[in-house]
C-alpha positions, 0 to 999 in steps of 0.5 A: 734765403732762396727756395725752389721754384714751383711750376707756376711760378716759373711758367710766369717768369717765363711768359713775362719775357715772352707773351704767350700774346705775340706769338703768331695766330696758327703758333702752339705756345705755354704749358703742355703738361704739368702740374702748377704746384709741382716744385721745379729745381731743374730745367732741361733746355733743348730746340725741340721736344722729341724722344732723345731729349726726354731720354736726356731729360730723364737721365737728368732728373729734371722738372721741367723741360723748356722747348722753343719749338712746340710739341704740337702745332695742328689740333689733336683728337689723340695722344695715344702712345701708338704715336711719337707725339703721344709716346713724348706724353705719356713719357713726360707725365709718367717721368713726372716731368713737365713740358712748357715751349716758347717758339714765335713768342721767343723769336719776338722778344728783346731780347730773343732767338736773334738776339743771342744769335747775333751774340755768340756771331760777335754782332753789336749794337743790334736793331729790330727788322721784320717785325722784330724776327730779325737783328741788323748789327755790325762786327767790330772790324770788317772780315772777308765773307769766308772769314766771317763764314768759318766764324759762324762755324766754329761758334755754332754747334755742328751739323751734317748740314754744315755752313753753305755760303751764297755770294763772293767768298773775297767780299768785304762784311762788317754790318751782318743781319741775323734771323734765327730758324727760318729766315726766308722773309728777311732777305730784302729786309736785310739788303735795305739795312744795308747788311753785306750778310745775312745769317740764318736757315732753311733757305731754298733754291729760287729764293737764294738766286733770286736774291743775289741776282738782284744785288742783294747781301751775301748769305750764310745758311747754317742748320735750322737747329744750330741757328736758334741753340744760343738762345737757350742759354741766353733764356736760362740765364734770364729764368734765372736772374728773374726768378733771383729777384723773387726769391727762389732758384732753379738749375738749369741744364742745355742740351747739347744733344744735337737734334737735327734731322739732317744725319748724312751730307755727302759730296758727289761729282763728276 
């Protein structure tokens, strides 16, 4: 027989999977607000702790929101409702909803953010690279870069950023490196591990151009939010399994609401 989990039990289970000690020193992970003894029957999983997600959580009557990105990344002296982040805190407390964040500790976990991205892309037999942030593995069969990019676009949520491709669309790719979130640091490591292509986000003009000029692998650049979104379902499943072993249960909802900041893409030209 199973019973509802307490917030303290859920936090303990999350921190066994994603130990706060493995987060980067600059990061801000863990429980943001919530009563440890409060029951948690329903969780909303989202990438960003923004007001649109709070709206969704209130409408779905959840007890806890788990996000990948932290609410606060620097010290604060006030959580007044006159600021956007302060309004989030006030709304959460008023609604009796807890907030927990797992960021770089979820990036380096095994399985973690990049494992989830690799899985939805059909990349198997992965190994960790660059301090555990990225993964390298293989597709079941080689495909052209153009076809692979189409696969990326098909399996990840649609965004106005879209899927950008750097490299010869007709080249064959089979070994794939992935990094959920900003993967600028993995360009050289991906090539060194024999990857034909790196899938990541937030790549800049000069770094991408220099990488290609130096003979580096092809690049598929996606929206930061979309690259990390697959982790939500993976983490929700793992948490459910871990709590079931303890004889407790929660219901999980994965938010499909895009929180990517870009609202429009226009293509001009002469």
